[in-house]
C-alpha positions as CSV (number, residue, x, y, z in Angstrom):
1,M,47.8,71.1,90.7
2,E,49.9,69.9,93.5
3,K,53.6,70.6,93.1
4,T,56.9,69.5,94.9
5,W,59.8,72.0,95.2
6,A,63.4,70.9,95.0
7,T,66.6,73.0,95.0
8,S,69.8,71.4,93.9
9,L,72.9,73.7,94.0
10,D,71.8,76.7,91.9
11,L,68.9,75.0,90.1
12,H,65.4,75.3,91.5
13,L,62.7,73.2,89.7
14,D,59.1,73.4,89.9
15,V,58.1,69.9,89.2
16,P,54.3,69.0,88.7
17,A,52.9,65.9,90.2
18,A,53.6,63.0,87.7
19,G,49.8,62.3,87.2
20,T,49.2,60.4,83.9
21,R,52.3,61.7,82.2
22,G,54.7,59.6,84.3
23,V,57.7,60.8,86.3
24,R,60.0,61.4,83.4
25,A,57.4,63.5,81.4
26,A,56.9,65.7,84.5
27,L,60.5,66.3,84.8
28,V,60.9,67.2,81.0
29,H,58.0,69.6,81.4
30,A,59.5,71.3,84.2
31,L,62.9,71.6,82.8
32,R,61.5,72.6,79.3
33,E,59.4,75.4,81.0
34,A,62.5,76.8,82.9
35,V,64.4,77.2,79.7
36,R,61.5,78.4,77.7
37,S,60.6,81.1,80.3
38,G,64.2,82.3,80.3
39,R,64.6,81.4,84.1
40,L,67.5,79.1,83.0
41,A,69.5,81.4,80.7
42,P,71.7,80.1,77.9
43,G,74.9,78.7,79.1
44,T,73.6,77.7,82.5
45,R,75.2,74.6,83.8
46,L,72.7,72.0,85.1
47,P,73.5,69.6,88.0
48,S,74.7,66.1,87.0
49,S,72.1,63.5,86.5
50,R,73.1,61.9,89.8
51,A,73.0,65.1,91.9
52,L,69.5,66.1,90.5
53,A,68.1,62.6,91.0
54,A,69.3,62.6,94.5
55,D,67.7,66.1,95.1
56,L,64.4,65.1,93.7
57,G,64.3,61.6,94.9
58,L,64.1,60.1,91.4
59,A,66.0,57.3,89.7
60,R,69.2,58.5,88.0
61,N,68.1,56.9,84.6
62,T,64.9,59.1,84.8
63,V,66.9,62.2,84.9
64,A,69.4,61.1,82.5
65,E,66.4,60.3,79.9
66,A,65.0,63.6,80.4
67,Y,68.3,65.5,79.7
68,A,68.6,63.4,76.6
69,E,65.1,64.3,75.5
70,L,65.9,68.0,75.9
71,V,69.2,67.6,74.1
72,A,67.3,65.9,71.2
73,E,65.1,69.0,71.1
74,G,67.9,71.4,71.0
75,R,67.0,73.0,74.3
76,L,70.2,71.6,76.2
77,T,73.7,70.6,75.1
78,A,75.8,67.8,76.5
79,R,79.5,67.6,76.0
80,Q,82.3,65.5,77.5
81,G,84.0,67.5,80.3
82,S,81.4,70.4,80.0
83,G,78.5,68.8,81.5
84,T,74.9,69.6,80.5
85,R,74.1,73.2,79.6
86,V,71.2,75.2,78.4
87,A,71.7,75.7,74.7
88,P,72.1,79.0,72.9
89,R,68.9,80.6,71.7
90,P,68.3,81.3,68.1
91,A,68.2,84.9,67.1
92,P,64.5,86.0,67.0
93,P,63.1,86.3,63.4
94,T,63.2,89.6,61.8
95,G,59.8,91.3,61.3
96,P,58.0,94.5,61.2
97,A,60.0,97.1,63.3
98,R,58.5,97.6,66.7
99,R,58.3,100.9,68.3
100,A,61.2,101.0,70.6
101,T,60.8,102.2,74.3
102,P,62.7,105.4,74.6
103,P,65.6,104.7,77.1
104,R,65.5,106.3,80.5
105,R,67.7,109.3,80.3
106,T,70.1,109.6,83.1
107,P,72.5,112.6,83.5
108,P,75.8,112.0,81.9
109,R,78.7,111.5,84.2
110,P,81.1,114.4,84.2
111,T,84.6,114.0,82.5
112,Y,86.2,115.5,85.7
113,D,84.4,115.6,89.1
114,L,85.6,118.3,91.5
115,A,82.3,118.6,93.3
116,V,82.2,115.7,95.6
117,G,84.5,116.0,98.8
118,T,85.6,112.3,98.8
119,A,89.0,110.7,98.7
120,D,90.6,109.3,95.6
121,A,89.1,105.9,95.3
122,S,92.1,104.8,93.1
123,A,94.2,105.3,96.2
124,F,92.4,102.5,98.2
125,P,95.1,100.3,99.7
126,R,93.9,97.0,98.0
127,A,97.0,94.9,98.8
128,D,96.9,95.9,102.5
129,W,93.2,95.5,102.6
130,I,93.4,91.9,101.3
131,A,96.4,91.0,103.6
132,A,94.5,92.3,106.6
133,T,91.4,90.4,105.6
134,R,93.4,87.2,105.6
135,R,94.9,87.8,108.9
136,A,91.5,88.7,110.4
137,L,89.9,85.5,108.8
138,A,92.7,83.4,110.3
139,T,92.5,84.7,113.9
140,A,88.8,85.8,114.5
141,P,86.9,83.6,116.9
142,Y,83.9,81.8,115.3
143,E,81.3,83.7,117.5
144,R,82.2,87.0,115.8
145,F,80.1,85.8,112.7
146,G,77.0,85.5,114.9
147,Y,74.4,88.0,115.9
148,H,75.8,89.1,119.3
149,D,78.1,92.0,118.2
150,L,75.8,93.5,115.4
151,P,74.3,96.6,117.3
152,L,77.5,97.7,118.9
153,G,80.1,96.5,116.5
154,V,82.9,93.8,116.9
155,P,85.0,94.4,120.0
156,E,88.3,94.2,117.8
157,L,87.3,97.3,115.9
158,R,85.9,99.2,118.8
159,T,89.3,98.5,120.8
160,A,91.4,99.5,117.9
161,L,89.5,102.7,117.2
162,A,89.7,103.6,120.9
163,G,93.4,103.5,120.9
164,Y,93.7,105.2,117.4
165,L,91.3,108.0,118.2
166,A,92.9,108.7,121.5
167,R,96.4,108.8,119.8
168,A,95.6,110.7,116.6
169,R,92.5,112.8,117.5
170,G,92.7,113.3,121.3
171,V,89.3,111.4,121.8
172,R,88.7,110.1,125.3
173,A,86.7,106.9,124.8
174,D,86.3,103.5,126.1
175,P,85.5,100.7,123.6
176,D,82.1,100.2,125.2
177,R,81.1,103.8,124.3
178,I,81.9,103.3,120.7
179,V,79.4,102.2,118.2
180,I,80.1,101.1,114.6
181,C,77.6,102.4,112.0
182,A,77.0,101.9,108.3
183,G,78.5,105.3,107.5
184,F,78.1,108.8,108.9
185,K,74.6,109.3,107.7
186,Q,73.1,106.4,109.5
187,G,74.9,107.5,112.7
188,L,73.5,111.1,112.2
189,A,70.1,109.9,111.3
190,L,69.9,107.7,114.4
191,L,71.1,110.5,116.7
192,G,68.3,112.7,115.3
193,R,65.7,110.1,116.1
194,L,67.3,109.8,119.6
195,L,67.3,113.5,120.3
196,H,63.7,113.8,119.1
197,R,62.8,110.9,121.6
198,M,64.5,112.8,124.4
199,G,62.3,115.9,123.8
200,V,64.7,117.8,121.7
201,R,62.8,119.9,118.9
202,E,65.5,122.3,117.6
203,A,69.2,121.9,116.7
204,G,71.8,124.4,115.7
205,V,73.8,124.0,112.6
206,E,76.4,125.8,110.7
207,G,74.9,128.5,108.4
208,Y,77.2,127.0,105.6
209,T,77.4,123.3,105.8
210,L,76.7,120.0,104.1
211,W,73.0,119.8,103.0
212,F,72.5,116.3,104.5
213,H,73.3,117.5,108.0
214,S,70.3,119.6,108.2
215,E,68.3,117.1,106.1
216,S,68.9,114.1,108.4
217,L,68.0,116.2,111.6
218,E,64.8,117.5,109.9
219,R,63.7,114.0,108.9
220,A,63.9,113.1,112.5
221,G,61.5,115.9,113.4
222,L,63.9,118.6,114.4
223,R,64.1,122.1,113.2
224,T,67.5,123.3,112.3
225,R,68.6,126.8,113.2
226,P,71.6,128.3,111.3
227,L,74.6,129.9,113.0
228,A,76.7,132.4,111.2
229,V,80.0,131.2,109.9
230,D,83.2,133.4,109.5
231,D,87.0,133.0,109.6
232,H,86.8,131.7,113.1
233,G,84.2,128.8,112.3
234,A,80.7,128.8,113.5
235,D,79.5,131.7,115.8
236,V,78.2,129.5,118.7
237,T,77.2,132.5,120.7
238,G,74.1,132.4,118.5
239,L,73.0,129.2,120.4
240,D,71.8,131.4,123.3
241,A,69.6,133.2,120.8
242,Y,68.0,129.9,120.0
243,G,66.7,129.1,123.5
244,D,65.1,125.9,122.5
245,A,68.0,124.4,120.8
246,G,69.0,121.2,122.5
247,A,71.9,120.3,120.4
248,V,74.2,121.6,117.8
249,L,76.1,119.9,114.8
250,L,79.6,121.4,114.1
251,T,82.6,120.5,111.9
252,P,85.0,122.0,114.4
253,A,88.4,120.5,113.1
254,H,87.7,121.8,109.4
255,Q,84.5,123.7,108.9
256,Y,82.7,122.6,105.8
257,P,82.9,124.2,103.4
258,W,85.0,127.2,104.6
259,G,88.0,124.9,105.8
260,V,88.7,126.9,108.9
261,P,89.1,125.4,112.4
262,L,86.8,126.4,115.2
263,H,88.5,129.1,117.1
264,P,89.8,128.0,120.6
265,A,87.4,130.6,122.2
266,R,84.4,129.3,120.4
267,R,85.4,125.7,121.3
268,S,85.3,126.6,125.0
269,A,82.1,128.6,124.6
270,V,80.3,125.6,122.9
271,V,81.4,123.2,125.6
272,D,80.2,125.9,128.2
273,W,77.0,126.0,126.4
274,A,76.4,122.2,126.5
275,S,77.4,121.9,130.2
276,R,75.2,124.8,131.2
277,T,72.0,123.9,129.2
278,G,72.5,120.1,129.1
279,G,72.6,120.4,125.3
280,L,74.5,117.9,123.1
281,V,77.3,118.7,120.6
282,L,77.5,116.6,117.5
283,E,81.0,116.7,116.2
284,D,81.6,115.7,112.6
285,D,85.3,114.8,112.3
286,Y,85.0,114.1,108.6
287,D,88.6,114.6,107.4
288,G,90.5,115.3,110.7
289,E,93.6,113.3,109.6
290,F,94.4,115.5,106.7
291,R,96.4,118.5,107.7
292,Y,99.2,120.2,105.8
293,D,100.4,123.6,107.3
294,R,99.3,123.6,110.8
295,Q,99.5,121.6,113.9
296,P,96.6,119.0,114.4
297,V,93.3,120.2,115.9
298,G,92.3,117.9,118.5
299,A,88.8,116.6,118.6
300,L,86.3,118.7,120.6
301,Q,85.0,115.5,122.4
302,G,88.4,115.6,124.3
303,L,87.2,118.7,126.2
304,A,83.7,117.3,127.3
305,P,83.3,113.6,126.7
306,E,79.9,113.6,128.5
307,H,78.5,116.4,126.2
308,V,80.1,115.7,122.8
309,V,79.3,112.9,120.4
310,H,82.3,112.4,118.2
311,M,81.4,111.0,114.8
312,G,84.0,109.6,112.4
313,T,84.1,107.7,109.2
314,A,86.4,105.8,107.0
315,S,84.8,107.4,103.9
316,K,87.7,110.1,103.5
317,S,90.6,107.9,104.8
318,L,89.7,104.9,102.7
319,A,86.5,104.7,100.7
320,P,83.0,105.7,101.0
321,G,81.8,102.4,99.6
322,L,83.0,100.5,102.8
323,R,80.0,102.1,104.7
324,L,82.2,102.1,108.0
325,G,81.5,104.8,110.4
326,W,81.7,105.2,114.2
327,L,80.2,107.2,117.2
328,V,81.8,107.9,120.4
329,L,78.9,108.4,122.8
330,P,78.5,110.0,126.2
331,E,78.0,107.0,128.7
332,H,74.4,108.0,129.6
333,L,73.4,107.6,125.7
334,V,74.8,104.3,125.0
335,D,72.1,102.0,126.0
336,A,69.3,104.3,124.4
337,F,71.2,104.6,121.0
338,L,71.9,100.9,121.0
339,A,68.1,100.0,121.6
340,L,67.3,102.3,118.8
341,K,69.9,101.0,116.4
342,A,68.9,97.4,117.2
343,G,65.3,98.0,116.2
344,G,65.7,97.0,112.4
345,E,68.7,99.2,111.5
346,W,71.2,97.6,109.1
347,S,74.7,96.7,110.5
348,V,78.3,96.8,109.0
349,G,79.4,93.4,107.7
350,T,81.7,91.6,110.4
351,L,84.5,90.8,108.0
352,D,84.9,94.5,106.9
353,Q,85.1,95.6,110.7
354,L,87.6,92.9,111.6
355,T,89.7,93.9,108.4
356,L,89.7,97.6,109.6
357,A,90.6,96.7,113.0
358,E,93.5,94.6,111.7
359,L,94.6,97.4,109.4
360,I,94.8,99.8,112.4
361,T,96.6,97.6,114.7
362,S,99.0,96.6,112.1
363,G,100.1,100.1,111.4
364,A,98.9,99.9,107.9
365,Y,96.1,102.3,108.3
366,D,98.7,105.0,109.6
367,R,100.9,104.3,106.5
368,H,98.1,104.8,104.2
369,I,97.1,108.1,105.9
370,R,100.6,109.5,105.7
371,S,100.9,108.4,102.0
372,T,97.6,109.9,101.0
373,R,98.3,113.1,103.0
374,L,101.4,113.6,100.8
375,R,99.5,113.0,97.7
376,Y,96.6,115.5,98.6
377,R,99.3,118.1,99.7
378,R,100.9,117.9,96.3
379,R,97.6,118.4,94.6
380,R,96.8,121.4,97.0
381,D,100.2,122.9,96.1
382,Q,99.5,122.5,92.5
383,L,96.0,124.3,92.7
384,V,97.6,127.1,94.7
385,A,100.4,127.4,92.1
386,A,98.1,127.3,89.0
387,L,95.9,130.0,90.6
388,A,98.9,132.2,91.2
389,E,100.1,131.8,87.6
390,H,96.9,131.9,85.6
391,A,94.2,133.5,87.7
392,P,95.8,135.7,90.5
393,H,92.7,137.6,91.1
394,I,91.1,134.4,92.7
395,R,92.0,133.5,96.2
396,A,92.0,129.9,97.6
397,T,91.1,129.7,101.2
398,G,90.7,126.8,103.8
399,I,93.7,125.0,102.4
400,A,95.6,124.3,105.6
401,A,93.9,120.9,105.8
402,G,91.3,118.7,104.3
403,L,90.5,117.5,100.8
404,H,88.9,120.7,99.2
405,A,89.5,124.3,98.8
406,V,87.3,127.3,98.5
407,L,87.8,129.9,95.7
408,T,86.3,133.2,96.3
409,L,84.6,134.8,93.1
410,P,83.4,138.3,92.2
411,P,79.7,138.9,92.7
412,G,77.6,137.6,90.1
413,T,80.0,135.0,88.8
414,E,79.3,131.8,90.8
415,R,76.3,130.6,88.9
416,P,77.7,131.1,85.3
417,T,81.0,129.7,86.2
418,V,79.4,126.5,87.5
419,Q,77.2,126.3,84.4
420,A,80.2,126.9,82.2
421,A,82.0,124.0,83.9
422,A,79.1,121.6,83.4
423,V,79.2,122.4,79.6
424,Q,82.7,121.1,79.5
425,G,82.2,118.0,81.5
426,L,83.4,119.5,84.8
427,A,81.5,118.9,87.9
428,L,81.6,121.8,90.4
429,H,79.7,123.1,93.2
430,G,79.1,126.7,94.2
431,L,79.0,128.0,97.8
432,S,75.4,128.9,97.5
433,R,74.6,125.1,97.5
434,Y,75.8,124.8,101.1
435,R,74.0,127.9,102.5
436,H,71.2,127.1,104.9
437,P,67.9,128.4,103.6
438,E,67.2,130.4,106.9
439,A,70.7,131.8,107.1
440,T,70.8,135.5,107.6
441,Q,74.5,136.4,107.0
442,E,75.3,138.1,103.7
443,P,75.8,135.5,100.9
444,R,79.2,135.0,99.4
445,E,80.1,133.6,96.1
446,G,82.6,131.1,95.4
447,L,83.5,127.5,94.4
448,I,84.2,124.3,96.1
449,V,87.1,122.6,94.5
450,A,87.3,119.0,95.7
451,Y,90.9,118.4,94.8
452,G,91.0,115.1,96.5
453,A,88.4,113.3,94.4
454,P,89.8,112.8,90.9
455,P,91.9,109.7,90.2
456,E,95.6,110.4,90.1
457,H,95.8,110.1,86.4
458,T,93.1,112.5,85.7
459,W,94.1,115.2,88.3
460,S,96.3,117.5,85.8
461,Q,93.5,117.5,83.3
462,A,90.9,118.3,85.8
463,L,92.9,121.3,87.0
464,E,93.4,122.5,83.5
465,A,89.5,122.2,83.0
466,L,89.1,124.3,86.0
467,L,91.4,126.9,85.0
468,R,89.6,127.4,81.7
469,V,86.2,128.2,83.3
470,L,87.2,130.7,85.9
471,P,86.1,134.1,85.5
472,P,88.8,136.5,84.1
473,G,90.1,139.3,86.2
474,E,89.4,142.9,85.7
């Protein structure tokens, strides 16, 4: 049957041709079917008879009469000042019990989460973000909300980041070499694909590292080759043993998970390797702002801007839900990267970019970093003090910076400790979770304690739960 389609505000009606029924009957049928099928839920407000008549090209009296008929049937309600709405549905009649579909089981959320190395979401600067959004909306030119800036990112944010990264992280970058991505993972995935297009088939990674580092590169078609990690960070001399490695992914400011900075001699060595071989260094600067007991470690990119891709994110400083990340690219890679990103990849919302730019330029971002740095340092100090009092046989390492600590454990105790924690509703990750499957260095046992993650009001309870599950001393 031929049908006409009309949309009025939030109401879409499938009105059959009038035929022998007449126009009013056809409209009644369409409304009745929308209510009966549940497409119009109980309580849904319908357009006024005047508005719906205008949308459908009908006489207002026709729509009013249709509404009245459905009110009489009990399918709609009409009250002065409340408009016309879909009537509540009567409760279904009771009858023989039907076999219920068993609910899909999802793992219960832990009571306390010390496993995920994220920032405390309760510390998100809501008031500053709202104020920055208002200022950004009031001053942004209208063309910012078009398509033009989508692949690269809005110039306001790229300019703000160029200044901030130069000042706070020692990055050398022009705004035209900064690309805004939907989080770190998108940027890394695109880099992996770009490297593969350039002919790279192998990449070095840290032997202990975040698992999605290797996964992202491997999905792009690269084989990952592990480098040993010790108290000086990744042993980059291993890159020469991997003669086919065309790139290396490092966390030089704060190695994850060990928490140590890359030794100056190794920083120089990896830059020399990149210059000598034409390789590319991918620098994950995931929490470079959070330092406590040491001078800041500048970005590796500052030593060799044409051989290092600097990757940063607002996930640790603000919140992962923003999906805001950035890459500072060598000049010769910008066009190729943008061509890849423009080929169907999702982009970050313009308003969020403008808001972050305003947050940075107004100084609110720096104030937030200083405030949260103090918060996380207090937690770090409380963790160290609690271990000294209740578990002096367990040492915390990697605590000079970042949002987590590594607790070294006696052999054979990592797995049972993680399992005992899960029983008590405490999420913990062991070091083994971060070990590359091809790593040859001797395994070490320990726990990753992400003290930055819990909300402020639960931190003390999370720390107490941690102390309860630690293995006893001899």
